[in-house]
SEPADREN-467528 format. One record per residue (C-alpha): residue number from 1; residue in one letter; x, y, z. Coordinates in pm, 1 decimal. Layout:
% SEPADREN-467528
REC,NUM,a,X,Y,Z;
...
% end
This chain:
% SEPADREN-467528
REC,1,v,-910.2,5046.9,-7662.4;
REC,2,f,-595.1,4842.8,-7626.1;
REC,3,a,-447.8,5102.3,-7391.4;
REC,4,v,-762.9,5108.8,-7183.0;
REC,5,g,-754.2,4729.3,-7160.9;
REC,6,m,-393.1,4736.8,-7046.7;
REC,7,i,-473.1,4994.8,-6780.7;
REC,8,v,-770.8,4794.5,-6654.7;
REC,9,s,-564.3,4473.5,-6647.9;
REC,10,w,-287.9,4648.6,-6458.9;
REC,11,a,-537.6,4791.3,-6208.2;
REC,12,l,-696.1,4450.5,-6154.1;
REC,13,a,-353.9,4290.5,-6109.0;
REC,14,v,-254.6,4552.6,-5853.2;
REC,15,y,-585.5,4511.4,-5672.5;
REC,16,g,-553.7,4132.0,-5669.6;
REC,17,s,-191.8,4152.2,-5557.5;
REC,18,e,-287.0,4380.5,-5270.0;
REC,19,r,-560.4,4138.8,-5162.1;
REC,20,v,-317.6,3847.0,-5177.7;
REC,21,e,-64.5,4046.5,-4974.4;
REC,22,r,-334.5,4117.0,-4716.7;
REC,23,l,-385.2,3738.2,-4688.0;
REC,24,v,-15.8,3645.6,-4686.5;
REC,25,e,68.2,3835.9,-4368.7;
REC,26,p,-222.6,3691.2,-4160.4;
REC,27,a,-133.0,3344.2,-4291.8;
REC,28,r,229.5,3392.8,-4185.4;
REC,29,s,114.8,3522.9,-3847.9;
REC,30,l,-111.6,3219.4,-3811.4;
REC,31,a,178.7,2988.7,-3895.8;
REC,32,r,387.8,3157.4,-3623.7;
REC,33,g,113.3,3082.0,-3370.0;
REC,34,n,-34.5,3430.4,-3344.8;
REC,35,l,-407.5,3369.9,-3309.1;
REC,36,s,-510.7,3711.5,-3179.0;
REC,37,g,-636.1,3914.2,-3475.7;
REC,38,p,-918.6,3822.8,-3718.2;
REC,39,i,-845.9,3762.5,-4085.1;
REC,40,p,-1055.9,4003.7,-4297.8;
REC,41,a,-1265.5,3857.3,-4578.6;
REC,42,r,-1452.2,4074.2,-4832.1;
REC,43,g,-1643.1,3963.1,-5134.4;
REC,44,s,-1735.3,3618.4,-5258.2;
REC,45,d,-1452.0,3520.8,-5489.2;
REC,46,e,-1186.1,3255.7,-5430.4;
REC,47,l,-963.3,3485.4,-5223.0;
REC,48,a,-1255.0,3575.7,-4996.5;
REC,49,r,-1342.4,3209.0,-4949.8;
REC,50,l,-976.3,3135.3,-4869.9;
REC,51,a,-972.3,3418.5,-4614.6;
REC,52,r,-1287.9,3286.8,-4447.9;
REC,53,s,-1135.5,2935.9,-4433.8;
REC,54,l,-822.1,3073.6,-4267.3;
REC,55,e,-1040.0,3263.4,-4020.2;
REC,56,r,-1228.4,2944.2,-3930.6;
REC,57,i,-894.6,2765.9,-3877.7;
REC,58,r,-772.7,3054.0,-3658.9;
REC,59,r,-1085.0,3043.7,-3443.1;
REC,60,r,-1070.2,2663.6,-3407.8;
REC,61,w,-703.5,2675.6,-3310.2;
REC,62,r,-769.1,2957.6,-3064.1;
REC,63,r,-1046.2,2755.4,-2896.8;
REC,64,q,-817.1,2453.4,-2871.2;
REC,65,v,-528.4,2662.5,-2736.1;
REC,66,r,-756.7,2823.0,-2478.0;
REC,67,r,-888.6,2480.8,-2374.4;
REC,68,l,-534.2,2345.9,-2341.6;
REC,69,e,-433.8,2655.2,-2145.6;
REC,70,r,-727.1,2605.4,-1906.2;
REC,71,e,-627.8,2242.0,-1859.2;
REC,72,r,-266.5,2344.0,-1803.0;
REC,73,r,-367.5,2602.1,-1541.2;
REC,74,t,-595.9,2348.0,-1372.3;
REC,75,l,-316.8,2089.3,-1361.9;
REC,76,a,-70.1,2350.3,-1236.6;
REC,77,a,-312.9,2455.4,-961.7;
REC,78,l,-363.4,2093.0,-857.3;
REC,79,l,11.5,2032.2,-846.9;
REC,80,e,56.8,2352.0,-646.0;
REC,81,q,-201.5,2242.9,-387.6;
REC,82,l,-97.8,1877.7,-359.3;
REC,83,r,50.0,1775.2,-25.5;
REC,84,e,234.5,1494.3,-204.1;
REC,85,g,543.9,1569.4,-405.3;
REC,86,v,554.8,1499.7,-779.1;
REC,87,v,875.2,1478.7,-983.1;
REC,88,a,896.2,1374.7,-1349.5;
REC,89,a,1201.8,1316.1,-1567.2;
REC,90,d,1263.3,1193.3,-1919.7;
REC,91,a,1460.0,883.4,-2014.9;
REC,92,d,1781.8,1086.5,-2044.4;
REC,93,g,1755.9,1195.8,-1681.7;
REC,94,h,1642.9,1553.6,-1747.6;
REC,95,l,1382.2,1697.8,-1513.4;
REC,96,v,1044.6,1783.8,-1659.9;
REC,97,l,844.5,1876.3,-1349.7;
REC,98,v,900.2,1938.9,-978.6;
REC,99,n,604.1,2065.8,-778.3;
REC,100,p,638.9,2281.5,-461.0;
REC,101,a,555.4,1991.2,-227.4;
REC,102,a,844.0,1788.6,-372.8;
REC,103,c,1078.1,2083.5,-318.5;
REC,104,r,965.8,2105.3,43.9;
REC,105,l,981.5,1731.5,117.1;
REC,106,l,1319.1,1685.1,-52.2;
REC,107,d,1461.1,2007.8,97.2;
REC,108,l,1513.3,2165.8,-246.0;
REC,109,s,1495.9,2531.0,-348.4;
REC,110,p,1162.1,2585.5,-530.3;
REC,111,s,1193.4,2651.0,-902.2;
REC,112,r,1044.7,2974.1,-1034.6;
REC,113,s,895.4,2815.5,-1346.5;
REC,114,p,915.6,2490.3,-1544.4;
REC,115,r,1166.4,2657.4,-1778.1;
REC,116,d,1413.9,2670.8,-1489.2;
REC,117,l,1427.2,2289.4,-1501.5;
REC,118,e,1484.3,2248.9,-1874.0;
REC,119,g,1817.3,2085.9,-1947.7;
REC,120,r,1893.5,2018.0,-1580.7;
REC,121,l,1988.8,1664.4,-1490.5;
REC,122,v,1827.1,1486.1,-1198.7;
REC,123,e,2169.2,1447.1,-1032.0;
REC,124,e,2225.9,1824.6,-1047.4;
REC,125,y,1895.3,1921.4,-890.3;
REC,126,i,1819.4,1630.3,-652.5;
REC,127,p,2112.0,1521.3,-431.3;
REC,128,h,1942.0,1214.0,-281.3;
REC,129,r,2072.3,904.5,-456.0;
REC,130,a,1777.4,680.5,-366.5;
REC,131,v,1548.3,930.4,-541.2;
REC,132,q,1786.0,954.3,-837.0;
REC,133,d,1770.2,577.4,-885.2;
REC,134,l,1391.1,577.8,-880.3;
REC,135,l,1383.2,843.9,-1152.8;
REC,136,r,1647.2,674.9,-1365.8;
REC,137,p,1513.6,405.3,-1602.3;
REC,138,h,1693.7,79.0,-1536.6;
REC,139,e,1643.2,-291.9,-1564.5;
REC,140,p,1550.0,-483.8,-1247.2;
REC,141,s,1865.5,-612.2,-1080.9;
REC,142,d,1926.5,-956.8,-934.1;
REC,143,d,2205.0,-822.9,-714.1;
REC,144,f,2170.3,-831.1,-338.5;
REC,145,p,2236.4,-533.1,-110.9;
REC,146,t,2553.4,-508.1,89.6;
REC,147,e,2572.4,-457.4,461.8;
REC,148,e,2867.3,-223.9,423.3;
REC,149,g,2840.1,145.4,346.2;
REC,150,t,2633.8,430.7,480.2;
REC,151,p,2255.8,415.0,539.2;
REC,152,e,2216.0,623.5,222.5;
REC,153,d,2407.1,357.1,26.9;
REC,154,r,2173.5,88.3,156.9;
REC,155,q,1871.2,303.2,74.3;
REC,156,r,2002.6,341.6,-278.0;
REC,157,e,2049.1,-32.7,-319.2;
REC,158,t,1699.5,-95.3,-186.2;
REC,159,a,1558.4,151.8,-438.4;
REC,160,s,1754.6,-13.6,-719.9;
REC,161,r,1620.8,-357.9,-634.5;
REC,162,h,1264.5,-233.9,-585.7;
REC,163,p,1217.7,39.3,-847.9;
REC,164,a,843.1,68.8,-786.5;
REC,165,e,854.4,188.7,-425.2;
REC,166,c,1090.5,259.7,-138.6;
REC,167,q,1098.3,436.9,195.4;
REC,168,v,1381.6,677.6,274.2;
REC,169,r,1468.9,912.3,555.5;
REC,170,i,1566.0,1267.5,456.3;
REC,171,g,1646.5,1497.9,743.7;
REC,172,e,1376.9,1455.0,1007.7;
REC,173,r,1124.1,1319.6,758.1;
REC,174,t,1041.6,963.4,660.2;
REC,175,l,924.8,958.2,298.9;
REC,176,r,750.4,687.0,101.0;
REC,177,i,829.1,721.9,-268.3;
REC,178,r,643.8,541.3,-544.7;
REC,179,a,774.9,540.0,-899.4;
REC,180,g,630.3,448.8,-1236.0;
REC,181,d,684.5,479.7,-1608.8;
REC,182,i,509.0,753.8,-1804.7;
REC,183,e,494.3,878.0,-2163.2;
REC,184,l,595.2,1238.9,-2219.6;
REC,185,p,530.7,1456.0,-2525.7;
REC,186,a,812.1,1441.9,-2777.4;
REC,187,d,1043.0,1736.5,-2838.2;
REC,188,e,919.4,2025.2,-3051.0;
REC,189,d,1096.8,1895.3,-3361.1;
REC,190,a,969.8,1536.6,-3321.1;
REC,191,d,637.1,1356.9,-3325.9;
REC,192,g,485.1,1103.5,-3088.7;
REC,193,l,577.7,1032.3,-2727.7;
REC,194,r,897.1,963.9,-2536.5;
REC,195,p,943.9,748.5,-2223.3;
REC,196,g,996.5,896.0,-1879.5;
REC,197,r,964.4,832.2,-1506.8;
REC,198,v,748.9,992.8,-1239.6;
REC,199,i,765.8,963.6,-861.1;
REC,200,l,504.7,1046.0,-597.6;
REC,201,i,641.9,1144.4,-256.4;
REC,202,a,438.9,1117.1,64.3;
REC,203,d,545.8,1220.8,412.9;
REC,204,v,485.1,918.3,637.9;
REC,205,s,682.2,1049.0,935.1;
REC,206,e,385.1,1030.3,1172.4;
REC,207,r,299.9,680.0,1059.6;
REC,208,a,662.9,571.2,1093.8;
REC,209,r,675.7,726.7,1440.8;
REC,210,a,358.3,539.4,1537.8;
REC,211,e,507.8,216.1,1402.6;
REC,212,r,820.4,270.0,1612.1;
REC,213,m,608.3,338.4,1920.2;
REC,214,k,407.8,22.7,1855.2;
REC,215,t,725.4,-180.3,1809.3;
REC,216,d,877.4,-35.6,2126.9;
REC,217,f,558.5,-107.6,2319.5;
REC,218,a,549.5,-467.8,2194.7;
REC,219,a,914.0,-517.0,2289.9;
REC,220,n,869.1,-364.5,2636.5;
REC,221,a,548.0,-556.7,2701.4;
REC,222,s,713.4,-879.6,2589.5;
REC,223,h,1004.1,-826.0,2826.2;
REC,224,e,763.2,-754.2,3112.6;
REC,225,l,560.7,-1068.3,3037.1;
REC,226,r,861.3,-1297.5,3037.9;
REC,227,t,904.5,-1300.4,3416.2;
REC,228,p,543.2,-1383.5,3515.8;
REC,229,l,519.9,-1646.4,3240.8;
REC,230,s,836.2,-1812.4,3366.9;
REC,231,a,686.6,-1811.9,3717.4;
REC,232,i,363.5,-1968.4,3587.2;
REC,233,r,554.7,-2241.4,3403.5;
REC,234,a,762.6,-2313.3,3713.1;
REC,235,a,448.7,-2331.8,3927.7;
REC,236,v,284.7,-2571.0,3679.5;
REC,237,e,589.3,-2798.8,3681.0;
REC,238,t,586.2,-2796.1,4062.3;
REC,239,l,217.5,-2889.5,4065.6;
REC,240,r,279.0,-3172.2,3820.0;
REC,241,s,571.3,-3315.1,4014.8;
REC,242,s,397.4,-3290.5,4353.6;
REC,243,c,56.7,-3425.5,4248.5;
REC,244,p,-41.5,-3749.4,4425.2;
REC,245,a,-135.1,-4044.2,4206.0;
REC,246,n,-502.8,-4032.6,4304.8;
REC,247,v,-550.6,-3662.2,4230.1;
REC,248,d,-882.4,-3555.2,4079.3;
REC,249,g,-893.4,-3563.2,3696.8;
REC,250,a,-1037.4,-3211.7,3680.7;
REC,251,f,-729.9,-3083.3,3865.1;
REC,252,v,-498.4,-3247.0,3609.2;
REC,253,r,-696.1,-3099.8,3319.8;
REC,254,c,-673.7,-2752.1,3473.2;
REC,255,v,-296.9,-2787.1,3509.2;
REC,256,e,-270.8,-2899.8,3144.8;
REC,257,i,-478.8,-2601.8,3028.2;
REC,258,i,-257.5,-2361.2,3223.9;
REC,259,e,56.0,-2524.2,3084.2;
REC,260,r,-70.6,-2519.7,2724.8;
REC,261,h,-174.7,-2156.0,2730.7;
REC,262,a,140.2,-2049.0,2914.4;
REC,263,a,344.6,-2217.6,2640.5;
REC,264,r,139.8,-2036.1,2376.1;
REC,265,m,194.2,-1703.5,2552.5;
REC,266,e,567.3,-1773.4,2573.6;
REC,267,a,574.7,-1842.4,2198.8;
REC,268,l,390.8,-1514.9,2134.6;
REC,269,v,635.5,-1324.1,2355.2;
REC,270,e,935.7,-1474.6,2175.8;
REC,271,d,784.6,-1393.6,1835.6;
REC,272,l,712.3,-1035.0,1940.6;
REC,273,l,1069.4,-993.5,2062.6;
REC,274,d,1205.3,-1135.0,1736.5;
REC,275,l,982.7,-907.3,1529.4;
REC,276,s,1065.2,-595.4,1731.2;
REC,277,k,1435.2,-672.3,1691.8;
REC,278,l,1391.9,-710.9,1314.7;
REC,279,e,1202.7,-381.2,1290.8;
REC,280,t,1455.3,-182.9,1494.4;
REC,281,p,1589.5,99.3,1270.1;
REC,282,g,1962.2,82.8,1200.9;
REC,283,m,1998.1,-274.5,1328.3;
REC,284,r,2319.7,-426.8,1193.4;
REC,285,w,2353.6,-801.3,1145.5;
REC,286,s,2699.8,-955.4,1126.5;
REC,287,r,2776.4,-1240.8,888.2;
REC,288,s,2956.5,-1567.2,943.6;
REC,289,d,2972.9,-1910.4,783.7;
REC,290,v,2669.8,-2109.2,898.2;
REC,291,s,2647.3,-2487.7,863.4;
REC,292,l,2303.8,-2555.4,718.3;
REC,293,p,2296.1,-2931.2,805.4;
REC,294,r,2383.7,-2856.4,1168.1;
REC,295,l,2120.4,-2582.2,1192.0;
REC,296,l,1851.0,-2809.0,1046.1;
REC,297,d,1952.0,-3087.8,1286.7;
REC,298,d,1900.6,-2847.2,1578.2;
REC,299,i,1556.1,-2752.5,1446.5;
REC,300,r,1471.3,-3120.8,1394.5;
REC,301,r,1556.1,-3194.7,1758.2;
REC,302,q,1351.6,-2892.0,1873.3;
REC,303,y,1040.2,-3029.3,1699.3;
REC,304,a,1117.0,-3399.6,1750.0;
REC,305,e,818.8,-3453.5,1981.0;
REC,306,a,569.7,-3297.2,1737.1;
REC,307,i,721.0,-3486.3,1441.4;
REC,308,e,697.6,-3819.8,1622.3;
REC,309,e,350.3,-3748.9,1758.3;
REC,310,k,216.0,-3679.5,1406.5;
REC,311,r,434.2,-3953.4,1247.8;
REC,312,l,572.2,-3705.6,993.8;
REC,313,r,851.8,-3781.6,749.1;
REC,314,w,1123.4,-3518.1,784.7;
REC,315,d,1328.6,-3514.3,463.9;
REC,316,v,1638.5,-3294.1,424.6;
REC,317,q,1815.7,-3263.5,87.5;
REC,318,i,2121.0,-3035.9,74.6;
REC,319,e,2351.7,-3001.5,-224.0;
REC,320,p,2722.3,-3013.2,-127.3;
REC,321,a,2785.5,-2655.9,-245.8;
REC,322,a,2495.2,-2528.7,-33.6;
REC,323,k,2600.0,-2679.7,298.0;
REC,324,t,2767.1,-2359.3,417.5;
REC,325,i,2598.2,-2019.9,389.8;
REC,326,s,2746.4,-1679.7,463.6;
REC,327,a,2468.5,-1528.3,674.8;
REC,328,n,2370.0,-1413.8,1019.4;
REC,329,a,2308.5,-1731.7,1219.5;
REC,330,e,2031.1,-1582.0,1434.2;
REC,331,l,1836.7,-1452.8,1133.5;
REC,332,l,1874.7,-1778.3,941.6;
REC,333,r,1753.1,-1972.1,1245.5;
REC,334,m,1446.2,-1744.4,1266.9;
REC,335,v,1365.0,-1812.9,902.3;
REC,336,l,1404.4,-2191.3,913.3;
REC,337,r,1248.9,-2237.7,1257.8;
REC,338,n,931.3,-2051.2,1164.7;
REC,339,l,901.8,-2225.4,827.8;
REC,340,a,949.3,-2564.7,994.3;
REC,341,d,697.0,-2473.3,1264.8;
REC,342,n,432.2,-2385.7,1004.8;
REC,343,a,502.9,-2694.0,792.9;
REC,344,i,478.7,-2929.8,1092.1;
REC,345,k,173.9,-2755.5,1234.4;
REC,346,f,-33.8,-2763.3,915.3;
REC,347,t,62.1,-3109.1,786.5;
REC,348,e,-175.1,-3393.9,858.1;
REC,349,p,-50.9,-3699.8,1054.1;
REC,350,g,156.1,-3929.1,833.1;
REC,351,g,249.4,-3645.0,596.9;
REC,352,r,586.8,-3523.2,475.2;
REC,353,v,793.6,-3210.9,538.9;
REC,354,t,1081.3,-3157.2,294.6;
REC,355,v,1366.1,-2908.3,325.6;
REC,356,r,1587.4,-2862.1,18.4;
REC,357,a,1892.4,-2641.3,-24.1;
REC,358,e,2013.5,-2586.1,-379.7;
REC,359,n,2313.4,-2398.0,-510.0;
REC,360,e,2277.1,-2118.5,-766.6;
REC,361,p,2547.5,-1904.2,-929.8;
REC,362,d,2487.5,-1605.9,-702.1;
REC,363,a,2262.6,-1745.5,-429.5;
REC,364,v,2149.5,-2040.5,-221.8;
REC,365,r,1785.7,-2137.7,-257.1;
REC,366,i,1616.2,-2299.8,42.1;
REC,367,v,1276.0,-2460.3,-10.0;
REC,368,v,1052.3,-2578.3,275.0;
REC,369,e,763.6,-2784.8,141.2;
REC,370,d,479.4,-2977.8,300.4;
REC,371,d,186.3,-3182.8,172.4;
REC,372,g,-60.1,-3036.0,420.0;
REC,373,c,-392.1,-2861.2,375.2;
REC,374,g,-257.0,-2568.2,169.8;
REC,375,i,-372.1,-2205.5,163.7;
REC,376,p,-675.6,-2070.7,-27.6;
REC,377,p,-589.4,-1824.6,-308.1;
REC,378,r,-766.0,-1531.8,-137.3;
REC,379,e,-546.3,-1576.8,172.4;
REC,380,r,-202.8,-1601.2,7.9;
REC,381,e,-144.6,-1228.2,-34.2;
REC,382,r,-192.0,-1164.4,337.7;
REC,383,v,-9.2,-1451.8,505.9;
REC,384,f,306.8,-1240.0,547.6;
REC,385,e,116.9,-972.6,742.1;
REC,386,r,162.0,-945.8,1117.2;
REC,387,f,-99.5,-1133.2,1323.8;
REC,388,y,-281.9,-1254.0,1013.4;
REC,389,q,-406.0,-1610.1,1047.7;
REC,390,v,-568.3,-1823.3,782.9;
REC,391,e,-925.2,-1929.3,857.1;
REC,392,r,-960.3,-2168.8,1147.9;
REC,393,s,-1052.6,-2465.6,927.7;
REC,394,r,-692.4,-2477.1,805.4;
REC,395,s,-536.8,-2532.0,1143.9;
REC,396,g,-816.6,-2702.1,1332.0;
REC,397,h,-772.9,-2647.7,1704.7;
REC,398,e,-404.4,-2563.7,1676.0;
REC,399,r,-343.6,-2192.0,1642.8;
REC,400,g,-19.5,-2004.6,1601.4;
REC,401,t,68.3,-1647.0,1687.5;
REC,402,g,13.9,-1512.7,1335.9;
REC,403,l,368.9,-1375.7,1335.3;
REC,404,g,569.3,-1664.7,1189.2;
REC,405,l,565.2,-1572.5,820.5;
REC,406,s,598.1,-1202.4,901.9;
REC,407,i,918.6,-1286.1,1090.4;
REC,408,v,1032.6,-1497.1,792.4;
REC,409,r,979.0,-1205.9,554.1;
REC,410,h,1156.2,-949.1,775.0;
REC,411,a,1447.3,-1182.0,853.2;
REC,412,t,1489.8,-1275.6,485.8;
REC,413,l,1499.3,-908.8,384.6;
REC,414,a,1751.2,-839.5,662.0;
REC,415,l,1966.9,-1116.2,512.0;
REC,416,g,1943.1,-944.8,173.2;
REC,417,g,1725.3,-1219.6,28.2;
REC,418,r,1376.7,-1275.8,-104.8;
REC,419,v,1091.4,-1503.6,-4.9;
REC,420,s,800.2,-1637.5,-208.2;
REC,421,l,510.6,-1872.2,-138.1;
REC,422,e,320.2,-2119.5,-354.2;
REC,423,s,23.0,-2314.3,-226.0;
REC,424,e,-285.1,-2501.2,-340.2;
REC,425,p,-567.8,-2610.1,-108.6;
REC,426,g,-537.8,-2980.4,-35.1;
REC,427,e,-196.3,-3011.9,-201.5;
REC,428,g,38.4,-2838.7,40.2;
REC,429,t,257.1,-2530.0,57.8;
REC,430,r,602.6,-2447.3,-74.8;
REC,431,v,800.1,-2150.7,62.8;
REC,432,t,1118.5,-2054.5,-122.3;
REC,433,v,1388.5,-1839.3,36.0;
REC,434,r,1669.0,-1714.5,-187.4;
REC,435,l,1977.1,-1585.4,-3.9;
REC,436,p,2292.7,-1425.6,-148.6;
REC,437,r,2612.6,-1624.3,-146.7;
REC,438,s,2927.6,-1511.8,30.5;
REC,439,r,3097.4,-1216.6,-140.0;
REC,440,t,3423.2,-1406.2,-143.4;
REC,441,d,3274.0,-1680.5,-362.8;
% end
């Protein structure tokens, strides 16, 4: 009996061991990620229940893997078909994704698969430095761009100062590139997410070409309008000087209307010429030492009649260290003249216009402030657009060209500076222009 019991025990142990072995291999295969074959389960004991549990896990994982694979294929198909380029990189500067459109727009050789990009640095795969800077995580810089160097150097500096978006020219294409932060899956041996950067690249060559055509047309039309406007102004002055004392009042009013609208057209022509000059690609602006008090005195004399007519207080406050600015005199005059024009135009009679220049460690800050009618909140975002004018109630019967603040913005950027606007309805407007100091300071 004892021998029979031993034999039965041995047989049961062998049978149980074989069943466990049959479970061990599928479990190991499951751990390695092999979800293809089913896990057999026979009987109703604990081993059978364990086998059925492993089979349920295998099926659940397989469904999830198939769903993820479908999503991956869908995303890959979308990226393949996109006309816009997409490039992603991790915080260490290693490429994660480059779609075919990005390869075409950036003149790169298309990668065969995402594995071809693993371990490759952005600098190794993408030679354009402006694009490299957009993909490289960095803190916003307070530095100003230089005028020296190649156009690519200036593009790179622009991208560094404005890490969210820039426009670059690569070959015959003009590209608008937008960048943003993303979270990427962590490495295989780590949990959670890791930071990264992604850029979207759009070909705006046609739009840029249309903008150049529009700018050229405005410049040519402005030049053509100058001659007839000068003739009209000369004719009006002749009529005024030759009018007899007892001339009909209606005749005088007609002459005044012609003179007023001719002056407005001349202002529009001058603004269009200034704007077209600022938007000319590759325009270089030389620097020199500009006396800010002298420039503001010239502007004060230019608007002396309007200041006296409205009985405005013109207040200039310049710190000693800010009296001389290293800048392009023509651009600085555009900025201050248009800011003064707006402040005088939209300030009520008896009001105040204040111009302050303050020294900073790396810049000169110029503030033009008035206590006029102010700008409604919904209008502030658009006042720097070309031809945009705030609702008529702000300016009454006096209308500008709608180009003044657009010229201010373009001229400030050409000087390497920044412009901002603060305003409250009924309290006035403050425009701040921050310009870089001389590099020899």
